[in-house]
C-alpha positions as CSV (number, residue, x, y, z in Angstrom):
1,M,-118.7,-32.9,152.0
2,S,-122.4,-31.4,152.8
3,L,-125.3,-33.3,153.5
4,G,-127.1,-32.2,150.0
5,D,-124.3,-32.7,147.6
6,A,-125.5,-33.7,144.1
7,P,-124.1,-36.7,142.1
8,H,-122.4,-34.4,139.7
9,Q,-120.2,-32.6,142.7
10,R,-118.8,-35.9,143.9
11,T,-115.5,-37.3,142.4
12,A,-116.0,-40.4,144.4
13,P,-119.2,-43.0,144.7
14,R,-121.3,-42.9,148.0
15,V,-122.1,-45.8,149.7
16,V,-124.8,-44.6,152.6
17,I,-125.0,-47.5,155.4
18,L,-128.4,-47.2,157.1
19,G,-127.4,-48.4,161.0
20,G,-124.2,-48.0,162.9
21,G,-124.5,-50.8,165.1
22,F,-122.5,-54.2,164.9
23,S,-123.4,-54.9,161.3
24,G,-123.3,-51.3,159.8
25,A,-119.6,-50.8,161.5
26,I,-118.4,-54.0,160.4
27,A,-119.7,-53.1,156.7
28,A,-118.3,-49.8,156.8
29,L,-114.8,-51.3,158.1
30,H,-114.5,-54.1,155.5
31,L,-115.7,-52.0,152.7
32,A,-113.2,-49.7,153.4
33,R,-110.5,-51.9,153.7
34,N,-111.3,-54.0,150.4
35,T,-112.1,-51.1,148.3
36,P,-109.6,-50.6,145.4
37,V,-111.2,-47.4,144.4
38,P,-112.1,-44.3,146.3
39,V,-115.6,-44.3,148.0
40,D,-117.4,-42.0,150.7
41,I,-118.8,-44.1,153.1
42,D,-121.3,-42.4,155.2
43,I,-123.1,-44.5,158.3
44,V,-126.3,-42.9,159.4
45,E,-126.4,-43.6,162.9
46,P,-128.0,-41.5,165.7
47,R,-125.9,-42.8,168.4
48,P,-122.7,-41.5,169.2
49,L,-120.6,-44.9,169.4
50,L,-120.1,-46.3,165.8
51,G,-120.7,-50.6,166.5
52,G,-122.7,-49.9,169.6
53,G,-126.3,-50.4,168.6
54,V,-128.7,-51.7,171.1
55,A,-126.7,-54.1,172.2
56,Y,-123.0,-52.8,172.9
57,S,-124.1,-49.3,173.8
58,T,-125.8,-49.9,176.8
59,P,-123.9,-48.1,179.9
60,D,-124.7,-50.6,182.5
61,P,-121.8,-52.1,183.5
62,Q,-123.9,-55.4,184.5
63,H,-124.6,-56.1,180.8
64,R,-122.3,-58.5,179.8
65,I,-121.2,-59.9,176.6
66,N,-122.9,-63.4,176.3
67,V,-119.8,-65.2,175.0
68,P,-116.2,-65.0,176.0
69,A,-114.1,-62.2,174.7
70,A,-112.2,-64.7,172.6
71,R,-114.9,-65.6,170.5
72,M,-115.8,-61.9,169.3
73,S,-114.0,-60.0,166.9
74,A,-114.4,-57.5,164.2
75,F,-112.1,-59.7,161.8
76,S,-113.4,-63.7,161.3
77,A,-109.9,-64.7,160.3
78,D,-108.6,-63.4,163.5
79,M,-111.4,-64.3,166.5
80,G,-108.8,-63.2,169.2
81,H,-108.7,-59.7,168.1
82,F,-111.2,-58.2,170.9
83,D,-109.5,-60.6,173.6
84,R,-106.3,-59.1,173.2
85,W,-107.7,-55.6,173.0
86,L,-109.4,-55.8,176.5
87,R,-106.2,-57.2,177.9
88,R,-104.1,-54.3,176.7
89,S,-106.8,-51.9,177.5
90,G,-106.6,-52.3,181.3
91,V,-110.2,-52.9,181.8
92,L,-109.6,-56.0,183.9
93,A,-107.9,-53.7,186.6
94,T,-111.3,-51.8,186.6
95,D,-113.7,-54.5,186.3
96,P,-112.1,-57.6,187.8
97,Q,-115.2,-59.6,187.6
98,A,-115.0,-59.6,183.8
99,L,-112.3,-62.3,184.3
100,V,-114.0,-65.7,185.3
101,K,-113.1,-69.3,185.7
102,G,-110.4,-70.6,182.9
103,G,-109.3,-67.1,182.4
104,H,-111.9,-66.1,180.1
105,I,-113.3,-62.6,179.9
106,F,-117.2,-61.6,179.9
107,S,-116.7,-57.9,179.7
108,S,-119.4,-55.1,179.7
109,R,-121.0,-55.0,176.6
110,L,-120.1,-51.3,176.0
111,E,-116.7,-52.2,175.9
112,F,-117.1,-54.2,172.6
113,G,-118.8,-51.1,171.6
114,R,-115.9,-48.9,172.1
115,Y,-113.6,-51.5,170.5
116,L,-115.7,-51.4,167.3
117,D,-116.1,-47.6,167.3
118,G,-112.0,-47.3,167.8
119,L,-111.5,-49.8,164.7
120,V,-113.9,-47.7,162.3
121,R,-112.2,-44.5,163.2
122,E,-108.8,-45.8,163.0
123,Q,-109.5,-47.1,159.5
124,A,-111.0,-43.8,158.7
125,A,-107.8,-42.3,159.7
126,S,-105.5,-44.3,157.9
127,D,-104.0,-44.1,154.1
128,G,-106.3,-45.4,151.4
129,P,-109.1,-44.4,149.1
130,A,-112.1,-44.4,151.4
131,H,-113.5,-41.8,153.3
132,I,-116.0,-42.8,156.1
133,R,-118.1,-40.1,157.8
134,H,-120.6,-40.6,160.7
135,V,-123.9,-39.0,159.9
136,Q,-125.3,-38.7,163.7
137,Q,-128.8,-38.3,162.6
138,R,-131.7,-40.9,161.9
139,A,-133.1,-41.4,158.4
140,T,-136.4,-40.6,157.9
141,S,-136.7,-42.0,154.2
142,I,-134.8,-43.7,151.1
143,T,-136.2,-42.7,148.1
144,P,-134.9,-44.4,144.5
145,I,-133.8,-41.7,142.1
146,P,-135.0,-43.3,138.8
147,R,-133.2,-43.7,135.6
148,D,-134.6,-44.9,132.1
149,A,-132.7,-48.2,131.9
150,P,-132.2,-50.9,133.0
151,P,-135.7,-51.0,134.1
152,G,-136.3,-51.1,137.6
153,Q,-132.8,-50.1,138.7
154,S,-132.0,-46.9,139.9
155,F,-129.6,-44.0,139.3
156,G,-129.2,-44.1,143.1
157,Y,-131.1,-42.8,146.5
158,A,-131.8,-39.7,148.5
159,V,-131.8,-40.4,152.0
160,A,-133.7,-37.7,153.9
161,L,-132.7,-36.9,157.6
162,E,-134.3,-35.9,160.6
163,N,-132.7,-32.4,160.7
164,G,-133.9,-31.8,156.9
165,G,-130.6,-32.6,155.3
166,R,-130.2,-35.4,152.6
167,L,-127.6,-37.6,151.2
168,V,-127.6,-38.6,147.6
169,A,-126.2,-42.5,147.7
170,D,-125.2,-44.7,144.8
171,M,-125.6,-47.6,146.8
172,V,-127.3,-48.2,150.2
173,I,-126.5,-50.9,152.9
174,I,-129.3,-51.6,154.8
175,A,-128.0,-52.5,158.2
176,T,-130.7,-51.8,160.9
177,S,-131.0,-54.8,163.2
178,H,-133.0,-54.6,166.6
179,P,-136.2,-52.6,167.0
180,P,-137.4,-51.5,170.4
181,P,-139.7,-53.9,172.4
182,S,-143.2,-54.1,171.6
183,P,-145.4,-54.6,174.9
184,P,-147.8,-57.6,174.4
185,R,-151.3,-55.9,173.7
186,N,-153.0,-57.1,176.8
187,L,-150.5,-55.3,178.9
188,V,-151.0,-52.1,176.7
189,E,-155.1,-52.4,176.7
190,A,-155.0,-53.0,180.5
191,L,-152.1,-50.3,181.9
192,G,-151.9,-47.9,179.0
193,D,-149.6,-45.1,179.9
194,D,-149.4,-46.2,183.7
195,P,-145.6,-45.4,184.9
196,R,-145.7,-48.9,186.8
197,L,-145.4,-50.6,183.1
198,I,-142.0,-50.6,182.0
199,A,-142.2,-51.2,178.3
200,N,-138.5,-50.7,177.2
201,P,-136.1,-51.9,179.8
202,W,-133.2,-50.8,177.6
203,A,-134.3,-47.1,178.0
204,P,-131.9,-45.0,180.1
205,G,-132.6,-45.0,183.8
206,A,-135.7,-47.5,182.8
207,L,-135.1,-49.4,186.0
208,D,-133.9,-46.3,188.3
209,G,-137.0,-45.2,189.8
210,L,-138.1,-48.6,191.2
211,D,-138.1,-49.0,194.9
212,A,-135.6,-51.6,196.6
213,N,-138.5,-53.4,197.8
214,A,-140.7,-53.0,194.9
215,R,-142.5,-56.5,194.0
216,V,-141.5,-56.7,190.0
217,L,-143.2,-59.0,187.3
218,V,-140.9,-59.7,184.5
219,V,-142.5,-60.7,181.6
220,G,-140.1,-62.9,179.4
221,S,-137.4,-65.3,180.5
222,G,-134.7,-64.7,178.0
223,L,-131.5,-62.6,177.8
224,T,-133.2,-59.4,178.3
225,M,-134.6,-60.8,181.6
226,A,-131.3,-61.9,182.8
227,D,-130.1,-58.1,182.1
228,I,-132.9,-56.9,184.1
229,L,-132.0,-59.0,187.0
230,A,-128.5,-58.2,186.8
231,T,-129.1,-54.4,187.3
232,L,-131.7,-55.0,190.0
233,E,-129.2,-57.1,192.0
234,A,-126.5,-54.8,191.5
235,G,-128.6,-52.3,192.8
236,G,-129.6,-53.8,195.9
237,H,-133.3,-54.6,195.3
238,K,-134.8,-56.7,197.8
239,G,-138.3,-57.2,196.8
240,P,-139.8,-60.6,195.3
241,I,-139.3,-60.9,191.4
242,T,-141.7,-63.1,189.3
243,V,-140.6,-64.2,185.8
244,F,-142.7,-65.7,183.6
245,S,-142.9,-67.0,179.8
246,R,-145.2,-69.4,178.2
247,R,-142.3,-72.2,178.1
248,G,-140.5,-70.9,181.3
249,L,-137.4,-71.4,179.3
250,T,-134.5,-69.5,180.4
251,P,-130.7,-69.1,178.6
252,R,-128.6,-71.8,179.3
253,G,-124.7,-71.6,180.4
254,H,-121.4,-72.2,178.7
255,A,-119.0,-75.2,178.7
256,L,-116.0,-72.8,178.6
257,D,-113.7,-75.6,179.1
258,A,-115.0,-77.2,175.9
259,S,-112.9,-77.1,172.7
260,D,-113.4,-79.5,169.5
261,L,-117.0,-79.4,168.1
262,V,-118.9,-82.7,167.6
263,G,-121.3,-83.5,164.5
264,D,-121.4,-82.8,160.9
265,F,-124.8,-81.1,159.9
266,A,-123.5,-79.7,156.7
267,T,-122.9,-82.9,154.7
268,R,-126.1,-84.2,153.5
269,P,-128.3,-82.2,155.3
270,E,-131.7,-82.9,156.6
271,V,-134.6,-81.7,154.5
272,T,-137.2,-82.0,157.2
273,A,-137.4,-80.1,160.8
274,L,-138.2,-83.6,162.6
275,A,-135.2,-85.1,160.8
276,L,-133.0,-82.4,161.9
277,L,-134.1,-82.5,165.6
278,R,-133.5,-86.2,165.6
279,R,-130.1,-86.0,164.2
280,I,-129.2,-83.1,166.6
281,R,-130.7,-85.1,169.6
282,A,-128.8,-88.4,168.5
283,T,-125.6,-86.4,168.2
284,V,-125.8,-84.9,171.8
285,K,-126.4,-88.6,172.9
286,A,-123.3,-89.8,171.4
287,A,-121.3,-86.7,172.8
288,E,-122.6,-87.5,176.1
289,V,-121.4,-91.0,176.1
290,E,-118.1,-89.7,175.3
291,G,-118.4,-87.3,178.3
292,R,-118.8,-84.2,175.9
293,P,-120.9,-81.4,176.9
294,W,-124.2,-80.7,174.4
295,Q,-122.7,-77.1,174.0
296,V,-120.2,-79.0,171.8
297,V,-123.0,-80.1,169.4
298,L,-125.2,-77.2,168.9
299,D,-122.2,-75.0,168.2
300,A,-121.6,-77.3,165.5
301,V,-125.3,-76.8,164.4
302,R,-124.4,-73.0,164.6
303,R,-121.3,-73.6,162.6
304,D,-123.3,-75.5,159.8
305,A,-126.3,-73.4,160.2
306,R,-126.7,-71.8,156.7
307,A,-126.1,-75.3,154.8
308,I,-128.9,-76.7,157.3
309,W,-131.1,-73.6,156.7
310,Q,-130.7,-73.6,152.9
311,A,-131.6,-77.3,152.5
312,L,-135.3,-77.0,154.6
313,P,-138.1,-76.2,151.9
314,L,-140.3,-73.3,153.0
315,E,-142.9,-75.0,154.8
316,Q,-140.2,-77.0,156.9
317,K,-138.5,-73.7,157.8
318,R,-141.8,-72.4,159.2
319,K,-142.3,-75.7,161.1
320,L,-138.7,-75.1,162.5
321,L,-139.5,-71.5,163.4
322,R,-142.9,-72.6,164.9
323,H,-141.9,-75.3,167.2
324,L,-138.1,-75.3,167.7
325,R,-137.2,-71.7,167.7
326,P,-137.7,-71.1,171.3
327,F,-135.5,-74.4,172.2
328,W,-132.7,-73.3,170.0
329,D,-132.5,-69.7,171.0
330,V,-132.1,-70.7,174.8
331,H,-129.1,-72.9,174.2
332,R,-127.9,-70.9,171.0
333,Y,-128.1,-67.7,172.8
334,R,-126.1,-68.5,176.1
335,I,-126.0,-66.5,179.3
336,A,-122.6,-64.9,180.8
337,P,-121.6,-66.5,183.9
338,Q,-122.2,-63.4,186.0
339,P,-125.7,-63.0,185.5
340,E,-126.2,-66.6,185.4
341,A,-124.7,-66.7,189.2
342,T,-127.1,-63.6,190.1
343,I,-130.1,-65.9,188.6
344,H,-129.0,-68.5,190.9
345,A,-128.6,-66.6,194.0
346,L,-131.9,-64.8,193.6
347,E,-133.6,-68.4,193.4
348,A,-131.7,-69.6,196.3
349,R,-132.7,-66.7,198.5
350,G,-136.3,-67.2,197.5
351,Q,-136.5,-63.9,196.0
352,L,-137.3,-65.0,192.4
353,E,-139.5,-67.4,190.8
354,I,-139.4,-68.3,187.3
355,L,-142.8,-69.7,185.8
356,A,-144.0,-71.3,182.5
357,A,-147.4,-69.4,182.3
358,R,-149.5,-67.5,180.3
359,L,-150.9,-64.0,181.5
360,T,-154.9,-64.6,181.2
361,D,-155.8,-61.2,183.3
362,I,-154.1,-58.1,184.7
363,G,-155.3,-54.6,186.2
364,A,-154.2,-51.7,188.0
365,A,-155.1,-50.5,191.3
366,P,-154.1,-48.4,193.9
367,D,-152.1,-51.2,196.0
368,G,-150.6,-52.4,192.8
369,I,-151.2,-54.2,189.5
370,H,-152.8,-57.6,190.0
371,A,-152.1,-60.2,187.5
372,T,-153.5,-63.8,186.7
373,L,-151.1,-66.3,185.5
374,R,-152.3,-69.8,184.2
375,P,-149.5,-72.3,184.6
376,R,-148.5,-74.3,181.5
377,R,-148.8,-77.6,183.0
378,G,-152.2,-77.2,184.7
379,G,-153.4,-76.5,187.9
380,A,-155.1,-73.6,189.9
381,N,-154.5,-69.9,188.4
382,L,-151.7,-68.0,190.2
383,T,-152.2,-64.3,191.2
384,R,-149.5,-61.9,191.8
385,T,-149.9,-58.2,193.1
386,V,-146.7,-56.2,192.0
387,D,-145.6,-52.7,191.9
388,A,-144.0,-52.8,188.7
389,V,-144.3,-54.8,185.5
390,V,-141.0,-55.1,183.2
391,V,-141.5,-56.0,179.5
392,A,-138.4,-58.5,178.7
393,T,-139.8,-60.0,175.5
394,G,-136.8,-58.7,173.8
395,P,-136.7,-56.7,170.2
396,A,-140.0,-56.8,168.2
397,H,-138.2,-58.5,165.2
398,D,-141.7,-59.5,163.8
399,H,-142.0,-56.1,162.9
400,L,-138.5,-55.3,161.7
401,I,-139.3,-53.6,158.3
402,G,-142.1,-51.3,160.2
403,A,-139.9,-50.3,162.6
404,V,-137.8,-48.6,160.1
405,P,-140.0,-45.7,158.7
406,A,-137.0,-44.7,156.4
407,L,-138.0,-47.9,154.4
408,A,-141.3,-47.0,153.5
409,P,-140.8,-45.6,150.3
410,L,-138.8,-48.3,148.8
411,V,-141.4,-50.6,150.0
412,A,-144.2,-48.4,148.3
413,S,-142.4,-48.5,145.1
414,G,-141.6,-52.5,145.3
415,R,-137.9,-52.1,145.5
416,L,-138.3,-53.9,149.0
417,H,-140.7,-56.4,150.3
418,P,-140.7,-58.8,153.6
419,D,-139.3,-62.2,153.2
420,A,-141.6,-65.4,153.2
421,L,-141.3,-65.9,156.8
422,G,-141.5,-62.7,158.3
423,L,-137.9,-62.3,159.6
424,G,-136.9,-59.3,157.7
425,I,-136.2,-58.3,154.2
426,A,-136.2,-60.6,151.0
427,V,-132.5,-61.0,149.5
428,D,-130.7,-63.3,147.2
429,D,-128.3,-65.8,148.1
430,Q,-125.5,-62.7,147.9
431,S,-127.6,-60.3,150.4
432,R,-129.1,-58.0,147.4
433,V,-132.5,-56.8,148.1
434,L,-135.2,-58.4,145.7
435,D,-137.7,-56.6,144.4
436,V,-141.5,-57.8,144.3
437,R,-140.7,-59.4,141.2
438,G,-137.8,-61.4,142.7
439,V,-135.2,-59.3,140.6
440,P,-131.8,-58.5,142.7
441,D,-130.9,-55.0,142.9
442,E,-126.9,-54.3,142.6
443,T,-127.2,-51.1,144.5
444,L,-129.3,-52.2,147.5
445,W,-128.2,-54.3,149.9
446,V,-128.8,-55.9,153.4
447,A,-126.1,-56.7,156.3
448,G,-127.2,-58.4,159.2
449,P,-130.2,-60.0,160.7
450,L,-132.6,-58.2,158.4
451,A,-131.5,-61.1,155.9
452,R,-131.9,-63.9,158.1
453,A,-134.6,-65.6,156.1
454,T,-132.4,-66.3,153.3
455,F,-129.1,-67.2,155.5
456,G,-130.7,-68.6,158.4
457,E,-128.7,-67.8,161.7
458,L,-127.8,-64.3,161.7
459,M,-128.3,-62.9,165.0
460,G,-124.9,-63.8,167.0
461,L,-121.3,-63.8,166.4
462,P,-119.9,-65.0,164.3
463,Q,-122.5,-65.6,161.6
464,V,-123.4,-61.8,161.7
465,L,-119.8,-61.0,161.1
466,T,-119.0,-63.2,158.4
467,H,-122.1,-62.1,156.9
468,A,-121.2,-58.4,157.0
469,E,-117.6,-59.1,155.7
470,E,-119.4,-60.9,152.8
471,V,-121.5,-58.0,151.7
472,A,-118.6,-55.4,152.2
473,R,-116.7,-57.5,149.7
474,S,-119.4,-57.7,147.2
475,V,-120.1,-54.0,147.5
476,A,-116.5,-53.1,147.0
477,R,-116.6,-55.2,143.7
478,R,-119.2,-53.5,142.5
479,L,-118.2,-49.9,142.9
480,P,-118.3,-47.7,140.0
481,G,-115.0,-46.9,138.6
482,Q,-113.2,-49.7,139.4
483,A,-110.6,-49.0,136.8
484,A,-109.9,-46.0,138.4
485,P,-106.1,-45.7,140.0
486,E,-106.0,-45.8,143.8
487,A,-105.9,-42.4,145.7
488,P,-102.7,-41.1,146.5
489,K,-101.3,-42.1,149.9
490,N,-100.6,-38.3,150.9
491,G,-103.0,-36.2,148.7
492,A,-105.5,-33.9,149.2
493,R,-108.0,-36.2,151.1
494,S,-106.2,-36.2,154.2
495,K,-108.2,-38.0,157.0
496,P,-107.8,-37.4,160.7
497,G,-110.9,-39.5,161.7
498,V,-114.5,-40.2,161.2
499,A,-115.9,-36.8,160.0
500,V,-119.1,-36.2,162.0
501,A,-122.0,-34.5,160.5
502,D,-125.0,-33.1,162.6
């Protein structure tokens, strides 16, 4: 099937999935498994690995999954699926450090990407009515193709590609998530294109040019920072490293031996951020009395996150994001044992300092970059002269829509708009995109983090998995031609694997 097929030339509806990271791969996999009628599924993703995205396509073996493999899967009904896949794959023979105390596996993130990619390609090769194709391109625009009725709906969408090709879709699932990092403005203004400013540590080879004795300043203290330190340590870095963020909060570790969760936050959920905080703290204290770690309480909060979020009025959601989100992030998005051990080792050697401070001045000079930091809790300003500044503030999630130029025509036409919290795209409780009038569109969907203003916790497993599965099932129910018979098991549509269009 060529990239420029017109609607009347197709015998099956086409669903275009914009983005082939975790959310896009899961949506494609489960749409193919749930559809009762023939459907062409095009995954528009420039990376060669389906399911990799930013998170799971990193080739650095030091970049570990952040939860045990037994809690990661492509199937919410079988959360041990990835763990079993890993143990069969032989990865532990080549990466013995992946196995930690208690028999838990924290593999490289690339292994999870390979697992997802294999599942999508296996599904594509199986018998069934769905035809999956990997369009290994970047989409440049998605333009509605209008029709007369009903008002505001589309006949479909024209998806323009970077190579000049075009797809015509009946339905679109927007599954983009992590945009590139956005360096703080004062860094850009002061350092410009100075090669000593590493604005995107995820870029291939971003840290390769650093001298082993280089003095390094890391801006941000979250999981991206942990990846940076793991890479530097594995490369034999010997120079001093200063990490700073406004609060100096770092990701917390796991309680790997804990089992049953503690707390019920979905029954009579709180309607203010303060009441929610007090309820969580009280539950943590009660768990401590019983000798239970805080992690089992926070995991219960995560389990009940959708009910909690939807019970909060809009203004209370804003308060939660403004005041509590940094603390939630470091407790919810935990660090794997291997990079956690690296951080402790660097601190023990006196090679690493982590500061709660803000940058008040920075400037480039021949002998290095001079930075002035103001400690959060007062005291004299601190000065550091470094050879490199690495931005570890993570993806620029506050610019999600702007980071996807392909969405611009949908925004301009009023078919899509940002949510009220600035977290992504406005969608309804089924994840259908809402237009500027608040009307949901049956042909335009969001899978993944861009929908989190409606659903709440949508940045980590298993919530993103469950959400993508739900979207896939909803789209499958709305495909044109539901009354059509299933495609023959051994018909003309033979499927040796995922077709790749370039």
